[in-house]
C-alpha positions as CSV (number, residue, x, y, z in Angstrom):
1,M,0.9,-101.3,-77.1
2,A,1.0,-99.5,-73.8
3,Q,-1.0,-96.2,-73.9
4,T,0.6,-93.0,-72.9
5,T,-1.3,-90.0,-71.4
6,T,-0.3,-86.4,-72.3
7,K,-0.9,-83.8,-69.8
8,P,-2.7,-80.7,-70.9
9,K,-0.4,-77.8,-71.6
10,N,-2.1,-75.7,-68.9
11,Q,-1.8,-78.4,-66.3
12,K,1.2,-77.6,-64.0
13,D,3.4,-80.4,-62.7
14,S,2.8,-80.7,-58.9
15,L,6.5,-81.9,-58.6
16,T,7.9,-78.5,-59.8
17,V,5.1,-76.1,-58.7
18,A,4.7,-75.6,-55.0
19,Q,2.1,-73.0,-55.3
20,S,0.5,-71.3,-58.4
21,Y,0.8,-67.5,-58.8
22,G,-2.4,-65.7,-57.9
23,T,-3.3,-68.0,-55.1
24,V,-3.1,-67.8,-51.3
25,S,-2.3,-70.6,-48.9
26,N,-4.0,-71.0,-45.6
27,R,-2.5,-68.8,-42.8
28,P,-3.9,-68.5,-39.1
29,L,-4.0,-64.6,-39.5
30,A,-7.7,-64.0,-38.7
31,L,-8.1,-62.7,-42.2
32,D,-10.5,-64.1,-44.7
33,H,-9.3,-65.9,-47.7
34,R,-10.9,-63.3,-50.0
35,V,-9.2,-60.4,-48.2
36,R,-5.8,-62.0,-48.3
37,L,-6.2,-62.9,-52.0
38,A,-7.3,-59.2,-52.8
39,S,-4.3,-57.8,-50.8
40,T,-1.7,-60.0,-52.4
41,N,-3.0,-59.1,-55.9
42,N,-2.8,-55.4,-55.0
43,L,0.6,-55.7,-53.3
44,N,2.0,-57.4,-56.4
45,Q,1.0,-54.4,-58.5
46,V,2.8,-52.2,-56.0
47,L,5.8,-54.6,-56.1
48,A,6.1,-54.5,-59.9
49,D,5.8,-50.6,-60.0
50,T,8.5,-50.3,-57.1
51,M,10.8,-52.6,-58.8
52,T,10.6,-50.7,-62.0
53,L,11.2,-47.4,-60.2
54,R,14.1,-49.0,-58.3
55,D,15.7,-50.1,-61.7
56,L,15.0,-46.6,-63.2
57,Y,17.1,-45.1,-60.4
58,K,19.9,-47.5,-61.2
59,K,19.8,-46.7,-65.0
60,H,20.0,-43.0,-64.2
61,H,22.8,-43.5,-61.6
62,W,24.9,-45.2,-64.4
63,Q,23.9,-42.8,-67.2
64,V,23.7,-39.3,-65.6
65,S,26.1,-36.8,-67.0
66,G,26.8,-33.0,-66.8
67,A,27.6,-30.5,-64.2
68,M,25.2,-32.2,-61.7
69,F,26.9,-35.6,-62.2
70,Y,28.4,-36.1,-58.8
71,Q,25.5,-35.1,-56.6
72,L,22.8,-36.9,-58.8
73,H,25.1,-40.1,-59.2
74,L,25.1,-40.4,-55.4
75,L,21.4,-39.3,-55.0
76,Y,20.2,-41.8,-57.5
77,D,22.0,-44.6,-55.9
78,K,20.9,-43.7,-52.4
79,H,17.2,-43.8,-53.7
80,F,17.9,-47.1,-55.5
81,G,18.9,-48.6,-52.2
82,E,15.9,-47.4,-50.3
83,Q,13.6,-48.6,-53.0
84,A,15.2,-52.0,-52.8
85,L,14.4,-52.3,-49.1
86,V,10.8,-51.4,-49.9
87,V,10.7,-54.1,-52.6
88,D,11.7,-56.7,-49.9
89,A,9.2,-55.5,-47.5
90,V,6.3,-55.7,-49.9
91,A,7.3,-59.0,-51.3
92,E,7.7,-60.4,-47.8
93,R,4.2,-59.1,-46.9
94,I,2.8,-61.0,-50.0
95,Q,4.4,-64.2,-48.8
96,T,3.2,-63.6,-45.1
97,L,-0.4,-63.3,-46.4
98,G,0.1,-66.7,-48.1
99,G,0.5,-65.4,-51.8
100,V,3.4,-65.6,-54.3
101,A,5.3,-62.5,-54.9
102,I,6.3,-61.5,-58.5
103,A,10.1,-61.7,-59.0
104,M,11.4,-61.9,-62.4
105,A,12.1,-59.0,-64.7
106,P,9.9,-60.1,-67.7
107,D,7.0,-60.6,-65.3
108,V,7.6,-57.2,-63.9
109,A,7.8,-55.6,-67.3
110,E,4.4,-57.1,-68.2
111,M,2.7,-55.8,-64.9
112,T,4.2,-52.5,-64.3
113,R,2.3,-49.3,-65.1
114,I,5.5,-47.2,-65.2
115,A,6.3,-46.3,-68.8
116,R,9.4,-48.2,-70.1
117,P,12.5,-45.7,-70.7
118,P,14.6,-45.9,-73.8
119,R,18.0,-47.5,-73.7
120,D,19.5,-44.1,-74.6
121,R,21.1,-41.8,-72.0
122,E,18.5,-39.0,-71.4
123,H,19.1,-35.5,-70.4
124,V,19.0,-34.6,-66.7
125,A,15.7,-32.8,-66.7
126,L,14.0,-35.8,-68.5
127,Q,15.5,-38.2,-66.0
128,L,14.2,-36.2,-63.0
129,F,10.7,-35.8,-64.5
130,R,10.6,-39.6,-65.4
131,L,11.4,-40.4,-61.8
132,L,8.8,-37.9,-60.5
133,Q,6.2,-39.5,-62.7
134,G,6.9,-42.9,-61.3
135,H,6.9,-41.7,-57.8
136,E,3.4,-40.0,-58.3
137,L,1.9,-43.2,-59.7
138,I,3.1,-45.3,-56.7
139,I,1.9,-42.6,-54.2
140,A,-1.5,-42.5,-55.7
141,E,-2.0,-46.4,-55.8
142,S,-0.5,-46.7,-52.2
143,R,-3.1,-44.3,-50.9
144,E,-5.9,-46.0,-52.6
145,L,-4.9,-49.5,-51.8
146,A,-4.1,-48.7,-48.2
147,R,-7.6,-47.3,-47.7
148,A,-9.0,-50.5,-49.3
149,A,-6.9,-52.8,-47.2
150,A,-7.9,-50.9,-44.0
151,A,-11.7,-51.2,-45.0
152,E,-11.3,-54.9,-45.1
153,G,-9.5,-55.2,-41.7
154,D,-6.0,-55.9,-43.2
155,D,-4.2,-53.4,-41.0
156,G,-0.9,-54.8,-41.7
157,T,-1.0,-54.2,-45.4
158,S,-2.4,-50.8,-44.9
159,D,0.4,-49.9,-42.5
160,L,3.0,-51.2,-44.8
161,L,1.6,-49.2,-47.7
162,I,1.5,-45.9,-45.6
163,S,4.6,-46.4,-43.4
164,D,7.0,-47.9,-45.9
165,V,5.9,-47.3,-49.5
166,L,4.0,-43.9,-49.3
167,R,6.2,-42.0,-46.9
168,L,9.4,-43.1,-48.7
169,N,8.1,-42.1,-52.0
170,E,6.9,-38.7,-50.8
171,L,10.3,-38.1,-49.2
172,Q,12.1,-39.0,-52.4
173,V,9.9,-36.7,-54.4
174,W,11.0,-33.9,-52.2
175,F,14.7,-34.7,-52.9
176,V,14.3,-35.1,-56.6
177,S,12.0,-32.0,-57.0
178,E,14.7,-29.9,-55.2
179,Q,17.1,-30.8,-57.9
180,L,15.0,-28.9,-60.3
181,G,14.7,-25.8,-58.1
182,G,17.8,-23.8,-57.9
183,S,19.8,-26.5,-59.9
184,G,20.6,-24.2,-62.8
185,I,18.3,-25.9,-65.2
186,A,16.5,-23.3,-67.1
187,D,12.7,-23.0,-67.1
188,E,12.4,-23.6,-70.8
189,D,14.5,-26.8,-70.4
190,V,12.2,-27.9,-67.6
191,A,9.1,-27.3,-69.8
192,A,10.7,-29.0,-72.7
193,A,11.4,-32.1,-70.6
194,Q,7.8,-32.3,-69.4
195,L,6.5,-32.1,-72.9
196,A,9.0,-34.6,-74.3
197,L,8.2,-37.1,-71.5
198,G,4.5,-36.5,-72.0
199,R,5.0,-37.5,-75.7
200,V,6.9,-40.6,-74.7
201,V,4.5,-41.8,-72.1
202,L,1.4,-41.3,-74.3
203,R,3.2,-43.1,-77.3
204,Q,3.8,-46.1,-75.0
205,S,0.3,-46.0,-73.5
206,R,-1.0,-46.7,-77.0
207,T,1.0,-50.0,-77.3
208,P,-1.4,-52.9,-76.7
209,A,1.2,-55.4,-75.6
210,G,2.8,-52.9,-73.2
211,G,0.5,-53.2,-70.4
212,R,0.7,-49.3,-69.9
213,I,-1.9,-46.9,-68.6
214,R,-2.4,-43.4,-69.9
215,L,-0.8,-41.1,-67.3
216,P,-1.8,-37.5,-66.9
217,V,0.4,-35.1,-68.7
218,Q,0.8,-31.4,-67.9
219,R,-0.4,-29.6,-70.9
220,K,0.3,-26.1,-69.8
221,K,3.7,-24.9,-70.6
222,R,4.6,-23.4,-67.1
223,S,7.7,-23.5,-65.1
224,V,7.6,-25.7,-62.1
225,I,10.3,-23.6,-60.5
226,A,8.9,-20.1,-60.3
227,G,5.4,-20.6,-61.6
228,Q,6.1,-18.3,-64.6
229,P,5.2,-19.1,-68.2
230,A,7.9,-20.8,-70.0
231,R,8.7,-20.7,-73.7
232,S,8.2,-24.0,-75.4
233,R,11.0,-25.5,-77.5
234,P,12.1,-28.9,-78.4
235,L,14.3,-30.9,-75.9
236,P,18.0,-30.2,-76.9
237,Q,19.4,-32.9,-79.0
238,S,22.9,-32.8,-77.4
239,P,24.5,-31.3,-74.3
240,S,26.3,-28.7,-76.3
241,Q,23.0,-27.1,-77.3
242,S,21.9,-26.5,-73.7
243,P,24.5,-25.2,-71.3
244,H,22.1,-25.9,-68.5
245,L,22.2,-29.7,-69.1
246,R,26.0,-30.0,-69.3
């Protein structure tokens, strides 16, 4: 009887896998293998977070409602398109360095450090703060990883993180923040959104399988518009309970 050999489950078929994720192929880039591997790993984290923020903008683009619907519907879609361009630039940098860019939604969901939003339609103030929190996370990691890449001589990666990722996110933070200032959203609604989002993020950060990190939450109930103390109250359950969120 002919003997059959069974491949180990963790052994990948060379006929279907051209390159394993988490490896880098040789490139004549005058960069050490170790440096390129570190850069691709770091860029994949930025890529996963950027893809999540991109899709968060599209979610809000579809689900936004109320008096600010038209301007936010357009703004969210504009920012979505800009983030999509950054996604492509980061992914192509990973491939340029000889790595394998993360691509599929389940893999992104496992890697991203941005808290997963609910399927529900959220109030405008909560949408805006959720976006700002995602931007701040990407801004912080981009600065840190850009310095690390520059220290290792990977100037191309450092330039990408500063010129494409960091500057765009800083610009979009400005536009999103201005939707809160002078938008007609009351100070107490802003504070309530901050507290509600803080509870959501902290709850998700305790989920072992979620791959989340504990993000800093503003604990003082202060207005981000005028810097005045704001009265704490629960986030409105329906638009009819808050004329500012219609």
